[in-house]
N, C-alpha and C positions, 0 to 999 in steps of 0.2 A: 825693799822700801814698801813693796805691795803688801807683803805679809805684815809689816809693822802697821801699816794703815788699817788692815783688817783687825789687828789686835786692839789698837786704839779705839776703833769703832765697832765693837762687837755688840751690835744692836741691829736686829732684824728690820727696825724701822728707820734706819738712817736713810737720808735722801742726798740728792746731788749737792744741795747747799752745804749740808754738814760735812760731807766728805771733801768738798772744795775748801772748807775752812781748815780741815785736818791737813790737807795737801800743803796749803800755804804755810802752816806752822811748821810741818815736818821738813818740806822742800822748798824754802821761799825763793830759790834762785832758778826754779824750773821755768821754762818759757810757756807761754799760754797753750801752745798745742801739745806739749808733752804733758802739762798738767791736766788738761782736758782728757787726754788719752788715759791717764792714770785714774782719773775719776771715774771714767766709763768702765775700766777694768774692775775697780773695786766694786761698783755697783753690780756689775755682771757677776761677780763672785758671791756677793751677799744676796741678790734678789734672782738671779738667772742661772745659767748653766756656764759660767766662767768663760774660758776661751771659745766655746761653742755659740755663745749668746749672739755674736755678730752675725753668724750665719743665719740664725732664726729671724733676724730683721731684714734679710735681703730677699726681696721678692722673686728674684731670678732663681733662686735656690729651691730645689723640692725635696731633696734628701741630704742628710748629714750622716755620715758613716764613720764611726771610730772602729779602727781594725787593729785591735789589741794595742801593743806599743809601737806598731810600724807606722802610724800616722792617721790623719783624718782625711777622708775623701768627701767630695761634695758632688751633687749633680745640679749643674747649672744650665738652664735652657736645654735640658734634655741630654747633656752630654757630661760624663764623669770627669772630675778635675781632682788632682791632689793638692793638698794645702801644706803650708809650712808649720802647722799646728802639730805638736807632739804631745801626748798625754802618758803618764805612767799608769800602770795597772791600778795603783792606789788613787790616782786623780780620777780615773774613769769610774772606780767603784764609788768614789764619793759623790760624783755627779748623779750616778744611778740611784744612790741611796736618797739623794734630795728629790728624785723624781717619784720613786715608788713608795717611800715611807708615808707621805700625806694620803695615799690611796689605800693604806692598809695592806701593802703587798710586800714581798720580800724576794731577794734573790741572793743565793748563797750555794754552797756546794750540795746541799741537800734539796735544793730548789733552784736549779741553775738556769732556768728560762723563765721569762716573764714578758707580758705584753701590758702597756700602759698608755695613758694619754696625757699630754701637757694641757695646761689650762686653756690655751688657744685652739685645742682641738687636734693638735699634730700627734700622729701615732708613733709610739715608741716600743721598740723590741729590743731586749737585752738577753744575751747568753754569755755565760762566764764558765771558767774551768770548773770541773774537768771536761765539759763538752766542748768549749771553746779552746783548742790546744794552744793558741799563740796569745792567749790573754783575754780579757773581757772585751766584748764587742757590743757597741751601742749603735743602733739604726734608728734615725728619726725621719720619719715621712711627714714632711711639713704640711700643715693645713694651708690650703690656698686662700690667701687674704684677697685676691682679686678674682672676681667671677669671670670664668671664661665663657663667652657666648657660643651659642650652638654654631653660629657661622665660621667660627675658628676650626671646625672639625671637618668641613667638607664643601663641596660646590654648592651653589644656590639651589639647584634642583634636588639634590639629595636632601639638604637641610629642609627644604619646604615639604618633601615626603615624610620627613620625621616629625615635623610640626604637625602634619596631617594625622599621622598614627597617634600622636598624643592627643590631639583634639577629639579624634574619634574613639578614644579610649581603648586602643588596642593594648593588650598586654605584651610588654616588651622586655627582653632580656638582652643586655649588653655583654658582649663576651670579648675577651682579649687577654694578652699576657700581662705578667707583673710590670707596673709601671707604664702601661699602655694608655692610661687616661680614662679607665672605666667609670671611676667615681666622678671625676670631673665632667665627663659626658652626661652621665646619670643627673647630675646637678643641673647642667645646662638644659636638658630635655624636661626636667621637671618644672623649669620656669614657665613652660607653656600650659601648665594646667589651669584650669578655672579659678579664679580667686574666691569664688563661692563654695569650692569643695573643701570637705575635711580631710586632710591627708595625715597619715601616720607614718613616720619614718622609724625604721629599726635598723640599728648598725652595731658593729662590734665596737667602733670608735666613733663618736658623733662628728661627722664632717660635713654632712650636707647642709647648706644654707639655702633654703627654698624660700623666695620672697612671695609668700601667699599669706593671707589674712588668717587662716586657720590651719596651723601646723602643730602636730603633737610629735615631740621628739623623744624616742625611747632608745636606750643605750644598754647593750649587755654588761654584765658585770662578772669578772672573774672571781674565783674563791679567794678569800682573805688568807693571812699568813697561817690561820688554824685549819685552812682547807674547807671552810664553809662559807655560805653566803652567795654561791654562784648562781647567776641567772642567765640562762641561754637564749640564743636567738629564737629557738623553737618556742620557748615558754613565752617571750615576748610576742611572737606571731599569734599564738593562741590567745593571748590576752587582748591583743589589738583588734581580733575579730568581735570581741565584746564591747568595744568602744565606738561602735557606729562609724567606721571609716567609709568615706567614698572610694579613696584609693589607699593602697599600701605600697610603701617604697622600702624595699629591702636592700640594704646597702651592698651586701654580698651574700650569695647563697654558697655554701661550701660543705654542707653535710646533710643530715636527715631533715633539716628544716626545709628542704626542697619540696617534700610532700605537702607540708602545710602552706608553703608558698602556693603551690599549684591549686590546692583546694580553695585557698582564699581568691585566687584569680578566676576560679570557675564557680563562685558562690555569690555573685552579686558585687564583686569588687573590681569591675572592670577598669582597665587602664592603669594597673599596677605596674611597677617597674622593679627590676633587680639587675644584679651584675653576676658574672662567674668567670673563672679562669678557664679559657680555652682558646685554641689557636685557629679555629674557623667555626662558622655556624653549625656544621655538622658535627664537629667535635663537641660544641656546646650541648647539643641535644644528647649526645652520648654521655657527657658529664652529668647532666640533669637525671638522666635515666639511672645512672650509677648511684647517685646521691639519694634518689628516692628508694632504691633498693637497701640503702643503708638504715632506712628508718625501722622502728621496732614493730612494723606491721608487715605480715607476711602477704604480699601481693603477687599475683602472677605477672609475668612480663607483659602479657597481653594487656592487662588492666593498666599497668604503668604506662605503656606507650599511649593507650587510649586517653588517659588522663593528661599526658603531656600535650598531645595533639589538640585536645579540648580546651586547654587553658593557655598554652602559649601561641601568640599570633606572629610576633616578629622577633627575629634575632639581628642585633646590629654588631657588627664586628669592627672593633677599633684597635689600631695598631700604632706603636711608636716607630717612626721612620728612622732611617740612619742620621738625619740631621737634627733629631731631637723632637720634631713635630709630632703631634698625635692626630690621626686622621681616620676617619671612617673608611674602611675598605670594602665592606659588603653589608647590604641590607637584604635579609631573605625572610620568606614566609614559611611557616612550619606546616607541613603536610604529613598525612598517614596514608599509606597505600599497601594494602595486603598485610597489615600488622608491621609495616616497616615505616620508621620515621624518616622523612625526607625534607629537604629545604628547596624551595623555589626562589632563585635569585631575582630579586626586585630592582637592585641597584647596586653599582660598584663604586669605585672611589671617584669616578668621572661622570657618571651619567645615571639616569633612571631609565632602566630597560622595560619596566612593565608597571602598571598600577597594581595595587593590591587586588588580589583575585578573591580573597575571603571577604564576605560582607562585614561591615563594621558591626561591633557588638553593642554599640550604643549610639543612637542618633544624636548628632550635634545640634546645638541650638540654632545654628545657621540653617540646617535642613528642616 
């Protein structure tokens, strides 16, 4: 009956009222609950992602994962759960086509991987055969509709320390593993920026929602189906420097754009923030060092480390705990000693152990 309704209502502009009328004509004996469920299912197929649509409206769900034809998994409140939803390869590919086609992208055997974004800001990754052995895999990292306050990440003393770091315009790098809450923490910390500042955010997929008066949001663009039109984070960073920013917020640094980020942090854009994948503050420094060396500029290691030490002030480590909570585990200052990069522990998950030793780069209004 579901497919019959879709056939009768083959119009992308159909709404709940129209579908309800069709349901009443096709199945007049259905009870109100079943009829309402059928209407929702038809609208999900026409306007949304079919059987996945309900997951995208549940605020407790952060990830939706289609694993070939073996089922659909979700992450709810930080914990993985299997669902009763099963999709065939053809159904998954149909959903993928609905996501990527409006963006001028494609996914097929010749181009079996693609990253995209839903209209609400949720990130989408698709990988299909021959790379995905067991069938097409679709992963949706949902955009958080509810803002998470900074207080949710740590104890009061540690939160106050981070608020001070933002107010004093210290350059901050948030590090953590996949799904640790780096972007969510970045968004929470950015809320402490002054309302009168001009902020430019640069992301692969626009997720940040900073409640400031003057925010310019830039988003990287992948190549289209013809392989042209790509705009990288590094190009956006260079352009942002010509847009008179007070602060630059780079959603995630993962490659050669690390060099441009450091240069921006050290050339009058104090108080900039970014994130990276790393398991500890010291690992984060090593990651940044490696990414800078990936740039198309031949720099000696001594110069790279000097640039990192001069640009980065604070590294905040965030971790997802066994119960699904995202918590700050370490706050550390960046130091350079005998051409070696080091970190000095300022706080852990439970307490502040030391005030910042490096002077503030920018006097606060209060001072």
